[in-house]
ZAVEXLUM-527316 format. One record per residue (C-alpha): residue number from 1; x, y, z. Coordinates in Angstrom, 3 decimals. Layout:
% ZAVEXLUM-527316
+-----+----------+----------+----------+
|  nr |       xx |       yy |       zz |
+-----+----------+----------+----------+
| NUM |        X |        Y |        Z |
...
+-----+----------+----------+----------+
***
This chain:
% ZAVEXLUM-527316
+-----+----------+----------+----------+
|  nr |       xx |       yy |       zz |
+-----+----------+----------+----------+
|   1 |  -13.938 |   -9.669 |   15.392 |
|   2 |  -11.947 |   -6.647 |   15.009 |
|   3 |  -12.153 |   -3.243 |   15.947 |
|   4 |  -10.919 |    0.104 |   13.813 |
|   5 |   -8.566 |    2.554 |   15.153 |
|   6 |   -9.313 |    5.958 |   14.461 |
|   7 |   -8.055 |    7.418 |   11.807 |
|   8 |   -8.277 |    4.339 |    9.333 |
|   9 |  -10.353 |    2.263 |    6.896 |
|  10 |  -10.322 |   -0.852 |    5.800 |
|  11 |   -9.259 |   -2.648 |    2.790 |
|  12 |  -12.642 |   -3.208 |    1.599 |
|  13 |  -14.351 |    0.278 |    2.916 |
|  14 |  -11.497 |    1.676 |    0.188 |
|  15 |  -12.588 |   -0.088 |   -2.011 |
|  16 |  -16.303 |    1.040 |   -2.062 |
|  17 |  -15.226 |    4.110 |   -1.223 |
|  18 |  -12.602 |    3.918 |   -4.959 |
|  19 |  -15.337 |    2.310 |   -6.556 |
|  20 |  -18.127 |    4.856 |   -6.100 |
|  21 |  -15.514 |    7.278 |   -7.296 |
|  22 |  -14.677 |    5.565 |  -10.504 |
|  23 |  -18.278 |    4.792 |  -11.320 |
|  24 |  -20.451 |    6.722 |   -9.643 |
|  25 |  -23.265 |    8.321 |  -11.665 |
|  26 |  -22.997 |    5.786 |  -14.999 |
|  27 |  -26.113 |    4.315 |  -15.101 |
|  28 |  -27.183 |    0.680 |  -13.978 |
|  29 |  -25.695 |   -1.848 |  -15.397 |
|  30 |  -27.689 |   -4.236 |  -17.661 |
|  31 |  -27.822 |   -7.601 |  -15.136 |
|  32 |  -27.788 |   -4.953 |  -11.932 |
|  33 |  -31.035 |   -2.880 |  -13.110 |
|  34 |  -33.145 |   -6.342 |  -14.512 |
|  35 |  -32.483 |   -7.556 |  -10.720 |
|  36 |  -33.513 |   -3.967 |   -9.286 |
|  37 |  -37.162 |   -3.998 |  -11.637 |
|  38 |  -37.886 |   -7.150 |   -9.805 |
|  39 |  -36.621 |   -6.733 |   -6.051 |
|  40 |  -36.420 |   -2.570 |   -5.781 |
|  41 |  -35.347 |   -3.381 |   -1.769 |
|  42 |  -32.861 |   -5.291 |   -3.129 |
|  43 |  -28.770 |   -3.667 |   -2.038 |
|  44 |  -26.963 |   -5.227 |   -4.844 |
|  45 |  -23.961 |   -3.813 |   -6.583 |
|  46 |  -21.580 |   -5.035 |  -10.032 |
|  47 |  -19.051 |   -7.017 |   -9.160 |
|  48 |  -17.042 |   -6.180 |  -11.389 |
|  49 |  -16.831 |   -2.581 |  -11.196 |
|  50 |  -15.449 |   -3.405 |   -7.268 |
|  51 |  -12.904 |   -6.074 |   -8.970 |
|  52 |  -11.742 |   -3.360 |  -10.488 |
|  53 |  -11.517 |   -0.810 |   -8.446 |
|  54 |   -9.895 |   -3.120 |   -5.469 |
|  55 |   -7.069 |   -4.059 |   -8.850 |
|  56 |   -6.054 |   -0.417 |   -8.568 |
|  57 |   -6.053 |    0.045 |   -4.486 |
|  58 |   -3.680 |   -3.300 |   -4.397 |
|  59 |   -1.811 |   -2.559 |   -7.311 |
|  60 |   -0.912 |    1.045 |   -5.833 |
|  61 |    0.143 |   -0.868 |   -2.402 |
|  62 |    1.952 |   -3.261 |   -4.184 |
|  63 |    4.223 |   -0.443 |   -5.919 |
|  64 |    4.092 |    1.557 |   -2.500 |
|  65 |    1.696 |    4.535 |   -3.513 |
|  66 |   -0.362 |    3.901 |   -1.022 |
|  67 |    0.330 |    2.400 |    2.657 |
|  68 |   -1.003 |   -0.628 |    3.838 |
|  69 |   -0.880 |   -0.879 |    7.957 |
|  70 |   -2.304 |   -4.343 |    9.869 |
|  71 |   -3.792 |   -3.988 |   13.097 |
|  72 |   -3.796 |   -6.701 |   15.796 |
|  73 |   -7.091 |   -8.535 |   16.828 |
|  74 |   -7.107 |   -8.076 |   20.813 |
|  75 |   -9.265 |  -11.257 |   20.595 |
|  76 |   -6.223 |  -13.766 |   19.761 |
|  77 |   -4.117 |  -14.502 |   21.877 |
|  78 |   -0.842 |  -14.625 |   20.940 |
|  79 |    2.991 |  -16.080 |   21.968 |
|  80 |    3.911 |  -12.407 |   21.639 |
|  81 |    3.784 |  -11.028 |   25.024 |
|  82 |    3.346 |   -7.422 |   23.835 |
|  83 |    0.197 |   -8.302 |   21.937 |
|  84 |   -1.687 |   -9.462 |   24.624 |
|  85 |   -4.535 |   -8.485 |   27.051 |
|  86 |   -3.791 |   -4.798 |   25.397 |
|  87 |   -7.072 |   -2.950 |   23.213 |
|  88 |   -6.782 |   -2.382 |   19.739 |
|  89 |   -6.910 |    0.739 |   20.500 |
|  90 |   -3.467 |    0.676 |   22.376 |
|  91 |   -1.783 |   -0.522 |   19.615 |
|  92 |   -0.169 |    1.437 |   16.873 |
|  93 |   -1.203 |   -0.642 |   13.604 |
|  94 |    2.034 |   -1.025 |   11.538 |
|  95 |    2.692 |   -0.674 |    8.077 |
|  96 |    3.230 |   -3.639 |    5.444 |
|  97 |    6.850 |   -3.875 |    3.656 |
|  98 |    5.999 |   -3.537 |    0.281 |
|  99 |    8.146 |   -6.675 |   -0.283 |
| 100 |    5.365 |   -8.603 |    1.491 |
| 101 |    2.260 |   -6.949 |   -0.058 |
| 102 |    3.556 |   -8.523 |   -3.425 |
| 103 |    3.626 |  -11.731 |   -1.835 |
| 104 |    0.102 |  -11.913 |    0.061 |
| 105 |   -2.427 |  -13.936 |   -1.517 |
| 106 |   -5.769 |  -12.226 |   -3.297 |
| 107 |   -9.114 |  -12.498 |   -4.172 |
| 108 |   -9.173 |  -11.785 |   -7.678 |
| 109 |   -6.220 |  -10.115 |   -7.907 |
| 110 |   -7.174 |   -7.764 |   -5.118 |
| 111 |   -5.738 |   -7.820 |   -1.220 |
| 112 |   -8.884 |   -8.979 |    1.574 |
| 113 |   -9.272 |   -7.490 |    4.749 |
| 114 |   -7.273 |   -9.804 |    6.139 |
| 115 |   -3.753 |  -11.597 |    5.344 |
| 116 |   -4.898 |  -15.120 |    3.015 |
| 117 |   -3.207 |  -18.096 |    5.083 |
| 118 |    0.162 |  -16.038 |    5.486 |
| 119 |    3.020 |  -17.725 |    6.226 |
| 120 |    6.804 |  -17.040 |    7.898 |
| 121 |    7.887 |  -17.895 |    3.929 |
| 122 |    6.065 |  -15.013 |    2.813 |
| 123 |    6.596 |  -12.148 |    5.213 |
| 124 |   10.168 |  -13.236 |    4.509 |
| 125 |   10.911 |  -14.860 |    8.165 |
| 126 |    9.578 |  -11.633 |   10.103 |
| 127 |    7.924 |  -13.258 |   12.929 |
| 128 |    6.584 |  -10.490 |   14.682 |
| 129 |    4.763 |   -9.443 |   10.943 |
| 130 |    3.688 |  -13.014 |   10.973 |
| 131 |    2.020 |  -12.675 |   14.322 |
| 132 |    0.718 |   -9.693 |   12.782 |
| 133 |   -1.075 |  -10.637 |    9.507 |
| 134 |   -2.095 |  -14.304 |   11.231 |
| 135 |   -4.465 |  -11.702 |   13.767 |
| 136 |   -4.633 |   -8.846 |   12.039 |
| 137 |   -6.586 |   -6.338 |    9.935 |
| 138 |   -5.285 |   -4.408 |    6.785 |
| 139 |   -5.873 |   -0.747 |    6.797 |
| 140 |   -5.147 |    2.271 |    4.895 |
| 141 |   -4.584 |    5.666 |    6.912 |
| 142 |   -7.679 |    7.886 |    6.187 |
| 143 |   -5.708 |   10.658 |    5.462 |
| 144 |   -3.142 |    9.140 |    3.237 |
| 145 |   -5.976 |    7.235 |    1.519 |
| 146 |   -7.456 |   10.676 |    0.750 |
| 147 |   -4.311 |   12.081 |   -1.178 |
| 148 |   -4.456 |    9.113 |   -3.479 |
| 149 |   -7.718 |    9.270 |   -3.911 |
| 150 |   -7.259 |   12.650 |   -5.106 |
| 151 |   -4.354 |   11.786 |   -7.171 |
| 152 |   -5.722 |    8.892 |   -8.318 |
| 153 |   -8.920 |   11.308 |   -9.432 |
| 154 |   -6.982 |   14.618 |  -10.853 |
| 155 |   -5.389 |   11.914 |  -13.675 |
| 156 |   -9.536 |   12.782 |  -14.578 |
| 157 |   -9.022 |    8.427 |  -15.956 |
| 158 |  -11.941 |    6.924 |  -14.119 |
| 159 |  -15.590 |    5.848 |  -16.260 |
| 160 |  -17.114 |    8.465 |  -14.483 |
| 161 |  -15.136 |   11.443 |  -15.953 |
| 162 |  -15.106 |   10.681 |  -19.686 |
| 163 |  -18.007 |   13.166 |  -20.165 |
| 164 |  -15.955 |   16.096 |  -18.180 |
| 165 |  -13.046 |   14.583 |  -18.893 |
| 166 |  -11.278 |   18.336 |  -21.317 |
| 167 |   -9.374 |   16.461 |  -24.890 |
| 168 |   -6.011 |   15.259 |  -23.528 |
| 169 |   -3.390 |   17.265 |  -25.488 |
| 170 |   -1.227 |   14.761 |  -27.713 |
| 171 |   -2.863 |   11.772 |  -30.632 |
| 172 |   -6.214 |   11.260 |  -29.798 |
| 173 |   -7.557 |    8.139 |  -28.806 |
| 174 |   -8.811 |    5.461 |  -30.564 |
| 175 |  -11.430 |    4.667 |  -27.842 |
| 176 |  -14.080 |    7.508 |  -29.109 |
| 177 |  -17.863 |    7.277 |  -28.367 |
| 178 |  -18.461 |    6.835 |  -31.967 |
| 179 |  -16.808 |    3.578 |  -31.684 |
| 180 |  -18.271 |    2.277 |  -28.470 |
| 181 |  -22.106 |    2.783 |  -30.052 |
| 182 |  -20.804 |    1.004 |  -32.961 |
| 183 |  -19.861 |   -1.787 |  -31.007 |
| 184 |  -23.147 |   -1.901 |  -29.119 |
| 185 |  -25.299 |   -1.967 |  -32.422 |
| 186 |  -23.358 |   -4.825 |  -33.447 |
| 187 |  -23.730 |   -6.815 |  -30.437 |
| 188 |  -28.061 |   -5.316 |  -30.394 |
| 189 |  -27.930 |   -6.304 |  -33.385 |
| 190 |  -26.847 |  -10.157 |  -33.085 |
| 191 |  -23.924 |   -9.304 |  -35.425 |
| 192 |  -21.808 |   -9.729 |  -33.165 |
| 193 |  -20.760 |  -10.898 |  -29.386 |
| 194 |  -17.540 |  -11.615 |  -27.628 |
| 195 |  -17.726 |  -15.653 |  -28.103 |
| 196 |  -16.944 |  -14.430 |  -31.784 |
| 197 |  -13.603 |  -12.866 |  -30.966 |
| 198 |  -11.839 |   -9.882 |  -31.172 |
| 199 |  -11.141 |  -11.020 |  -34.974 |
| 200 |  -14.399 |  -11.363 |  -36.453 |
| 201 |  -15.164 |   -8.066 |  -34.034 |
| 202 |  -12.140 |   -5.690 |  -35.881 |
| 203 |  -13.475 |   -7.817 |  -39.157 |
| 204 |  -16.775 |   -6.020 |  -39.396 |
| 205 |  -15.778 |   -3.010 |  -38.083 |
| 206 |  -13.133 |   -2.499 |  -41.090 |
| 207 |  -15.815 |   -4.156 |  -43.899 |
| 208 |  -18.048 |   -1.147 |  -42.373 |
| 209 |  -16.044 |    1.246 |  -43.549 |
| 210 |  -15.385 |    3.238 |  -40.534 |
| 211 |  -11.933 |    5.282 |  -40.516 |
| 212 |   -9.496 |    5.151 |  -37.488 |
| 213 |  -10.268 |    1.659 |  -36.591 |
| 214 |   -7.702 |    0.701 |  -33.504 |
| 215 |   -5.558 |   -2.447 |  -33.536 |
| 216 |   -7.486 |   -6.092 |  -32.148 |
| 217 |   -5.608 |   -5.393 |  -29.207 |
| 218 |   -6.895 |   -1.588 |  -28.376 |
| 219 |  -10.427 |   -3.309 |  -29.591 |
| 220 |  -10.113 |   -5.806 |  -26.768 |
| 221 |   -8.993 |   -3.342 |  -24.452 |
| 222 |  -12.400 |   -1.402 |  -24.807 |
| 223 |  -14.678 |   -4.532 |  -25.371 |
| 224 |  -13.417 |   -5.237 |  -21.918 |
| 225 |  -14.005 |   -1.640 |  -20.526 |
| 226 |  -17.557 |   -1.650 |  -22.402 |
| 227 |  -18.917 |   -4.851 |  -20.428 |
| 228 |  -17.486 |   -3.588 |  -16.949 |
| 229 |  -19.297 |   -0.514 |  -17.647 |
| 230 |  -22.440 |   -2.124 |  -18.833 |
| 231 |  -22.485 |   -5.340 |  -17.749 |
| 232 |  -23.991 |   -6.237 |  -21.779 |
| 233 |  -23.926 |   -9.942 |  -21.819 |
| 234 |  -22.687 |   -9.366 |  -25.575 |
| 235 |  -19.523 |   -7.862 |  -24.424 |
| 236 |  -18.350 |  -10.565 |  -22.167 |
| 237 |  -15.012 |  -12.056 |  -23.933 |
| 238 |  -14.695 |  -15.998 |  -23.377 |
| 239 |  -10.955 |  -16.624 |  -22.045 |
| 240 |   -9.265 |  -18.549 |  -24.471 |
| 241 |   -6.928 |  -21.560 |  -22.570 |
| 242 |   -3.583 |  -20.581 |  -24.383 |
| 243 |   -1.539 |  -23.325 |  -26.886 |
| 244 |    1.297 |  -24.882 |  -25.067 |
+-----+----------+----------+----------+
***
């Protein structure tokens, strides 16, 4: 069991805080709402929200926008004498180089609290870092996380900010509320679902006489975003295998 040093957050804890900001205040996704009706005391979250938050946090770490540290586990003996028998409070967390972070295995695109099967090749031959990652916990400094969090929030791109965000300068977005409502209406009227494909949705919207229909690629991003937010089953797109 790892002990958390003062002033640091595990990656999973930071991901949860980020998810609260990105998605907080939105209605519960359909599967979560249905489950809570029958099991009111059950604490349950929506996986796609957390996965998207983990992707965002990992992207920041691998681009060097947010430093990730590793804290040695004092309960696991190591061949490195300096790490044996010292309580974690006395072991200063060590920054994990960005190059190493980019080579670590992820879970659904996000880094885990514990490095997944690190090797000397993954760690670029750094034996000390290898030992730390084998026995340690990946964390972020709370103060640095708060600065980065505020920076991300100030961009006004989170789903939780959609209704509060001022109209951006420049070319207006085609992913409007009216378009979102039109897509939902087609799904709930059983005229379209994700299995039919984006091309079919694009044709239906064009045939409806609506103006400003975005390209299929933009429409696909909108549908994926709506599914993450609402959990609406009909919005789930089936990944198709690419032809060789």
